N, C-alpha and C positions, 0 to 999 in steps of 0.2 A: 670487261664486266657490263652488264646491261644496265643502262641508266633507266630503270624503270620509272612509273609515273607515279605523281602524287593522286592520291585518290581521297575523295570526301569521306566524311564520318562514316564508320561501318556501320551504324544503326540506321542510316537513311534508306527508307523503302519510298521511292518517288512514286507519284500517282502516274496514272497511265499517260498523262500528257507529258510527263518528263522521261518516259520509258525509251531513251534513244541511246544509242551507243556513247558513253562518255569519252570524250577526247584524251589520248594517252599523250600527257605534257612530259617530256625527258627533261632533265636537269640542264642538259645543254640549251634547250628552249629557254628556260628560264634566264641563263648566263646572257644569252643573247638578246633576249627580247623583255626581259620582265622589268619594264619602266612604263611609265603611263602612256597610255596608246592615245595618241593626239586625236582631236576631234574636228580634223582639217580636210576631210575627203569628201564634202558635200556635192552633190550635183543637183541642180534644179530638175534635169530632165530625169534624173534617176529616182523617181518618185515611188517605184514599186519594190526596189530591193528589199530584203529583209533587214531587221534591226540588227545594229552592230552589237547590241546588249541583250542578254538574255538570262535567264537561270537555268541551271543543270542539278536539280536536286538542292543541297545547301550552297552550292558555289555559284556565284556571280560571275558571268563570262563576258568578255568584251573581246569582240574579232577572234572569238574562238580560244581565248587564253583566260585562265582564272584569273580574277581581278578583284584585289582589296580595296573597298572603298574606304578613302580618308576625306571624311566631308567635314565641313565646317559650316555654321550657320552663317550666312551672308549679310552683312550690314552695311553695304555700299562701299568696302574697300576696293582699291585696285585688284582686279583680278589676278594681274600678273606678281603683285606681292604675295598673295596667299599661295599661289603656285609655287613660288620661290620658297615660303615656308615648309613646302612639303606636302601640299594637299593637292588632291586629284579632282575633286567634286565639290560643288556648292550647293548648300541646302536653302532654298528660297521657300519662304512662306507664302507666298503668292504666284501666281502665274507669271512666266518671265516676260519682260517686255522684248520688243525688237531689238533693242540697243543690248539689253542684257544677252540675248542669244548671240549677237555679233560678237560682243566682247568675250563671251565663253569660247566660242570658235577660234578667235585671234589669240588668245591666251591659252588654247588647248586644254581647258577644262571642260569636265562634265558637270551636269546639273541635275538635281533631285528638286522636283517641283511641282505644283499643282497644275493641271492642264489649264489650256484657256478656256474661260467662261462661256464664251460665243458657242463653242462646238458646231460650227457651220460644216457642211461636207468638205471645205478644204481648208478647214482653220488649222489643222494639224498637217502641216506641209515638211518640205525638206528642210526648212529653217529650226525645226524642232528636233533635228538628228543630234544636237548637243545634249538633249534630256536622256539621261541614263535611266532612269525610272520615274513614274507619274507619282507624285505624293497625293494619295486619297485618304485623307483622315488623320488630322493630327491630334494627339493625346485623346483618342477616342477609347470607348469602353464597349463592353459587350451590347449594351442596348442600342448602340449606333449602327449596328452591323447590317440591317436590312438598307438603310439609306446608303452606307459604304457599298454595299453590292450592286446597287442600282447605279450608283456613279461608276463603278468599273465596268458594268454593262455599258453605259453610254460611251466611255471613252474606247472601249473595244469596236464599237459601231463605226467610230470616226477617225481612229488612229491607222494609218495605213501599216505602220510598223507592228504586226500582231505580237511578235516577240517581245516586245519592249516590257519589261516588268513594271508591275504596280506595286508600290510600296505604301504599307500602312504603319503608322506611328501608334501602337496600341498599349494600354494600359491594362487591359483584361480582355477576356474572350480571344486568347490568342488562337486556340484551336479552332474557332470558327473562321477568324480572319485568315488563318493559314490555308483555309480551301479555296479562296479567291483571291489571295494578293501572294505575289512572288516572292517579296522581302518583307520581313517585318523589323520594326525598329523598336527596341525596347531599352529602358534604362531607369536609374533612380539616382537620386543624391545621396552620396556616400561622405563627401568631404564636407566637414563642417556640421556634420549631422550624428544622430546617435545610432545610424545604421553602420556597422562595422565595415570599413573598406575591404577588409580581408575577407569578407563574405560575399563581395561582389561577383566574383568568379564562381561561386556555388549556385547563387542567386540565378545568374545567367543560365548555367546548365539546368535548373529547373523550368526557367521559361523556354528553353529549348525542348524539354520534355512535353511541356504543355502544348507546343505547336505539333507534336507527335513527329518531331523531326522531319519536316516536309520542306521547310524554305530555309534560306539563309537568314541569319540573324544579324542586324545591325545594332551595336552596342553604343550607348550615349555616354559620353566622357564630359566631365565638368572641366571646364577653364576657369571658372569664376564660382566664389561662394555663393550660396544661396541669397537671393535679394533679401528675404527676411532676416538672415544673419547680420547682414551689413546693416540694415535699418534698425533692428533691435540693438545692436552694439552701440549704434550712435546715439539712440534715445537713452539707453541704459547709462552711458557714460558721458555724453556730451561731447564726444571727439568723434571726427570722421576718419578712420584710420585706413591706411592702404592695404586692402586685403587681397594679396596675391596668393593663389593656389601653390603650394612649394612645388618644385621640380619632382621631388620624390612622391609627392600624391599622385600628380600628374602620371607619371611613369607607372605607378602603381595601379592605378585604374587601368591603364592600358593592358599592362601585363596580367592584371585580373581578368579582364575581358578576353583576353586571348586564351588563356587557361580555361575560360568558361566555354570557349568554342565559337566565339564571335567570327564572323566572316568579313566584318567591316566596321566602321567606327564613324560615329556622329559627334563631332566637338561641339559642345554646347556653348554659345557665346552671343551675350545680351548686349555687349558694346563692342565698338568698331577697335580693331587692332592698332589702328593709326591714328589714335586721338591725341596723342602726345603725352599721355601720362606715363609716370613709371612703372604703375602695374601692367599698362598693355605692352610696354617695352619687354618687361620680364616675361609675359605670356608669350609673345613673339619668340623669344629667346627658347624658352621650354618647348614651346610647340615645334620648333624646329629640330632640336635635339631628339624629341620622340618621335617624329615623322622619320627621321633618319634610321632610328631604330627599327621602326615599322617596316621601312624599305629593307632591312637586313632579313628581316624574319616572315617576309610576305608569303614565301611559298609555304610554310607551316600554318600559317592563317588560313591560306585560301583552301587547302584540302587536306590537312593532317587530322588523323584521328585522335581524338582527346582520350589518353590513357589515364588508367587509376593512377592517384597519386603515390609516390613512394614513402613508404615509412622509414622515418629515420630515427637514429639513437640521441642526436643533438636535440636538446630542447628548443621550442620556438622556431623549429625549422621546417618549411612546407615546400615539397618537391611536386610539381604538377608536369605532365608529360604530354608532349605533342608527338605523335608517330607517323612518319611516310615509310614509303617502301625502301627508301634511301638512308634514313636517318632519324634520330630522334632528338627533339630539343627539350632540354630541362629547363624549367623555370623555377629557379631556387628564390625563396624569400626567406629572411629573418624576420619574424614578426614579433610586435610588442603589444598589439590590442589596441593601441592608441593612435593607429594610423589615419583615422579620420580627422583627427586635430594636430597630429604632428607625425610625420614620415621621415624616413631615412636613418633612423636610429639603428645601425647595425650593431648589436651587442658584441659581436666577436669578429675580429679580424682575420681569424684563420678558421675556416670552415672544412669539414670533411662530409662529402655527399657520397651515401653508398648506394649503389646501382645493382641490384641482384640480376636484372634483365640484361645487363650490358654483354654483347658478344665478345668472344675471344679475340676476334680480329678488328673489334670498333676500336677508334682512336677518339678519345675525348678532347675536345678544343674549349676554350673558354672565349666567349664572343666579347670583343671590346668595341668602340665606336669606328676604329681603323682597320677591324677584320679579326680573324680567328688566331688564337696562339695556343700551342699545345698545352694541355693541362697536366699537372703531374699527378700520377696515379698509380694504384698497385692493385694487384689481386689479394683479397682477404676472405678465406673462407667460402669459395665460390662467387664471391661478389666483387665488383669493381669499387674500389674507395678512390674519390677524387678529391685531391686538396685545393683549396682555394686561398690563396694567400690575398692580404689587402681587401678583404670581401666587403661589398656594399650589401645594401638592404636587398637588392635583386641582383642575382646573377644568373646569366643565360649560357648553359653549356651545351655543345653540339656535339654528339656522339654518331658517327659515322666512319665506313671504309671506302667511300666513294670520293675520289678527289674533286668530282664535279661539283659536291657540295661546297666543298672549301674554295672552289674557284668562283662559284656564285656569291658567296659572301665576300670574299676579295673584292670582286667587281662592284658589287652594289655599296661596298663602304667607301667608295671614291667616286662614284658615278654621280653626273647631275648636280654637282655643288656648286653653289654660288660662293660661299665661303668655306674654308675648310672646317673640318670638324675640330682641328687643334684650335683654331681661332675662335670657335663657338665655345670651347671648354675653358679658354682663357677668359672670356667674356662672362661666362658663367660664375668662375671663380671670384672675379672681380663684384659682380652683383652681390654673390652670396657674403662676401666679406663686408659689403656696405650694410647689407640686411643684418648681421650679426652685429655690427657696431651700433646700428640704429637700436635694437633690442637692448644692449647693454645700457647705452645711454638712457633709453626711457626707464629701464628697472632702477637706474640710479635716481632718476627723478622722482620714482616712487617710492623711494626711501627703502628699496631693498637690493641687495647684492648677494645672490645665492652662492654657497661655497663652490669654488673652483670656475666661476663664469668668467672671471677676468683672465685666468690662465687658458680657457678654452677660447675665448675670443682672440686672444693675443696668438694663440696656434693658427687660427684662421686665417688672420692677417698674415702671418709667415708664409703658410702655403699659398696664399693668393698671391705673394710676390715670389715664391718660388715656381710658381706656374707662370707667371708673367715672365720671369727670367727665361724659362725654357724655351720661348717662343724663337729665339735665335739659334736654338740647336737643331730646330726642324725634326725634334725626337718626339713624335706624336704618342708614342706609348708612355713617355715619361710624363707627357703632358696630362694624359688620362689617369695615370696611377696617382699622380698629385691630386686631381679632380676628385677621385674615388675617396681620398682620404679628407679632403676638405669638406664634402658633402657628408661624409660620416660625423664630422666634428659638428656641423651645422645641425645635423640631425638629433646629435645628442645633447645640444644647447636646447634645441625646441623641445624635445621629449622631457628634459628635467624640468624646465620651465612649467610645461602642462601637467606632468605628474604633481609638482608641488602644488599648484593651484587646484587640481582636481581633488586632492586629499583634504581641502579646508571644506568641501561641500558634502551635504548628505547625498546628493545624486550627481556625478560628476558633470553630465550636459545640460544641467538645468540654468545655468546663466550664459547669456550671450557673449560675455566677455573672456569665455574660457574655452573658446571654440577654435581659436587661432592664436599662433606664438606672439605676435604683434599685438595682440589685445591683453596678454598676461599683465603687463604693467597697469592697465585700467582696471583689471580686476583687484589689483592690491589697493588702489586708490578708492575702488567703488566700496571693498570692505569697510574701509576707515569711514566712509560717509554712512553706510548702512547702520553702523552702531547707533546713531542718533535719530533714527527713522521712526516715527509715531504711526504705527501700522492702524488702520481701521479695525473695526469688529468684523467677523467674518460675515461677508455679503453673500456667501453661497447657500441658500436654504436647501437641505435635503442631503448635504454632503456627509453627514453621519450615517445615512442609510438604516434609519430606524424604523420608519413608518411608510408604507407605500402610498396611503392617501396625500401624506405631506410632499412627496416626491411628485405625484401627479398633479396636484392643486399648485406647485411651482413651476411647472412646464418641463419636467423630465420625460424623456420618451425612451422607448426601448424599440430597437430594430433588429430584424434577424433576415439574413440572405442564406441561410444553409440550405433551403429547399428540403425535398425528400430524403437525400442521401446524407445529410448531416444533423444531428440531434443537438439541438442548442437550449441552454437553460440560463435564466437570467432570475435570481432569486435574493431576496434580503435573508439572510441564512446567520444562524448562531455560531458556525465555524468561521465566519468571516469578521471575527470582532478585535478591534483594538482597543476600543472603549464603548462601553454601552452595552446593548443587549444582542445587536445585530449589525451586520455589513454586507457588503454587495459580494455576491458570487456570481462569475460568468464561466460557463462550460460551454464546450462544443466536441461531440465525439461522433466518430463515422457510424453511419447507420446503413447497414448491408453492403453488399459488393459493390454497388455502384458509387460508394463514396469515394471522391478524389483523394489520390495520395499526396498530392500538393495542391493547397488552395491558393488561389489567385487573390482574392479579397476577403476581409474580415467576414466571418459568417454571423456573428452577433455583435452588437454594439449598443450603448447607452450615450444619449445625448443630455447634457445637462440643462435645465432652466436657464434663462437670461441673467446676465449680472452686468448693470449698467455702471461703466467705469468713467468717471470724469476726465476731461482732458488733463495732459501734463502729469500723469499718474505712474508711478512704479507700482507693478503688480506682482503679489508674492502668492502663489498657489502650493499649498502643502498637502500631504496625504501619506498613505501607507499602501504597500501592495505585498501580496504573498503570493509566491507561486512555488509549490513544493516540488514537482517535477516539472522538467523542461517542456514547454510548448512545441508540438512537433507539425509536420507538415507545413510550416512558415517559418522564414528567416525573422519574421517581426516579433513574434510573441504576443504580448500585451502592450497595446499602443495608447497612449494618452496623449491627446493633440489639444491644444487650445487654439482659439481663432486668432489670436494676436501672430503667434510663431507659424500656425499651420502646418502642413504635413511636413515640410522640410525640417522642421524644429520640434517635431514630435519625440517624445521619450518612449524608449522602448525596453521591455523586461522579458527574458526569456525564462528565467528562474532566479529564485531568491533563497537566501538562507534565513527562514523565518521571515518576520516582517521587515521589509525594506522601506525606510522613509524616504521620501522624495521631495525635493523644493525646486519649483520652478520659477524664474524671475523674468519678467517681461516689463515692458513700458509703452506708452503710447502718449503721442502729443495731441490727439484729438479724441472726443468722447467716444468709447466703444462698448458694443454690447458683446460682452466675452460669453462664450460658450465652451463647454468641454466636450470632448468625445472621448469615452473611453471602450476601446474595441478589442476584442480577442481574435487574433488572426489566424490561430490554427487550433489544432485538437489539444485538449487539455483542460486544466481548472484554475482559476485565478480568482483571489479575494482581493478587494479594495475597501478601504475603510478611511473615516476622518478626513476627506477632502474639504479643504477651506481655501476661501480666495479672500484676499486682504489688499488694499491699496493704500498708497501714501503720495504727497506731492513729490516730483522728482527732485531729488536732492543733488542736480547737476545744474550749469550754467546753460546749457544747450537747449532741451526741450523742442528741437527741431530736427526734421528728417536729414538724412545724409546729403541730400542736394541744396539744403538750406544753409544756414550760417553756423553750422557747428564748427568748433575749433578742429584744426587739423593737426594729426598727431605729428607730423614730421616738424611743424613749426612750433607746436605746444611743448614737446618734449626736448626740443634741442635748437639752439639760435643757428647752427650751421649743419652741414651734412655731417652726420655722425662719424667720429673716430673716437677710438679707445682712449679713455683719459690716461694721463701719466700718473 
């Protein structure tokens, strides 16, 4: 049987410069050669040879083979350590030094970095052959494209490796940047924010369409919560909590990005991974496990077609497809809608996935960290029904009739590992139990013990002990099965805490201490303190939207970027009333055949006048929103952003049932000029009324930022490392 090649996305229509015969990559090549290509073949005399890196349509190529970029922002850690965590590329924010170039060669790591600034005739020589792509433009928008284009032209004049890709990290103007950049990096924060993590893959598919499918997309992956979340939580509560992104959230981002057609990944990292903190230790463990998963599914990431998701009869079950000529990879997710705050809560341990497109000779396999195992299945009414026992929140199924596919996954499951997967899963089980005990102890300190929490934590400790005991049996599948159960139990604890806390708020994501499970005990303590707060009178003139002159005189501004193809409206309208005579109406509609089907940035918004907030204040923003029909052409809907939380803590509304009240809590330890930005990000109509801003002295002992003298949650909530009390 022929081992046909992987092919890039079928919708790709490469430009003339890419119209070359695509290399035919057989599965046997992946089996024998799909590992990181070392960067150790440089020669000072060989200065005119072609670049080892290039792009072919939407596929990144290294030495003629498809290459999945697993990059992380570099903060000075030993490169060998990052390589051992599973990364093959480092992202530098400035031009690499000669020492960094040397260390990259020695550790066999690629670099994505800006070019050297001198740009002399010999400034880019053989030493830069470790650079996979030139980074030209970080966090740029469509207005920056002329300057970026000039920079690209300069690089092409001095770089002897003419095929070396140019990469742009763009926030808008993707179609323009895709005309002269060979790789585009995109991303947005979804963990700890109001943007649903389950929509990240869909959002990436939109970005892919905006580039007109000309270039590979590098998807950004959070490894830390947004800085503003940590700062606001510390200001609000007076406690500096250890905020580690959950493993299920990290894995969920990666698999969402994979389902969205990403050809590589940039793991965002603000802090060093070797700084000695427990959070960095947990990040290292989670990143290692995720990178091993990426190695298993690399051929599908590099060149598969993103198929139409499969419809399922079971609720809250989403199945995405990546197709090659040899196989199909099904990405199966159990969703709750709360993954941005707590992930891993698989509601069902037994799943049935229905696949009407499965061939009669295809065999389904369940992918595990140690390889593939045959999946139980049967034919029902012309479709394949695949049963998954002990199901996690994400499951990966491979359907194939080619043994080369199975051999590839088996070989990559054990290749190039410093520690065995079994040992990593045991370490993850121990860490999960420690965090479960910590949350339990903190909830007791807050005077709350939700029903069933004690039994759940006891079960997690039991599973951790079982997993530890299995190390002597060398039964990796048994260790993995125990790990799945433990992560499901931990996800259930996190989700129950988040649901209970969110139910107490007018708008779930409005408080900084309900955005992470470890913060929930602080939420309950904060509620008790807020009961005695004396709020100031409303400090926001014009938030009742009654009089246009009053708004203008108090600094309110109306902005529009719709252009000729989008018709926008901003009115004080009688239909937008909660109280009084008028309220705010924002509307945007396509105007003619040239209107975009997907909108990159908000076409219309208003900015409030300034509100002067004194130092050491708690801020409360109230208001009402009504959106009768879902906002289209955007994943964001109506966005309410304030200057203390910024874009990462913005509130999003796509549709409401009548008037939806919202409350946003923020805090500041310094005097601050507060402004609100109310933006309509897509097509539709939204109403806003009765927006107020109040503040009061912070009712906490801290009043300092996270790097100051705030109390630490571990020492504040328990005298010793947490264990379940008797």
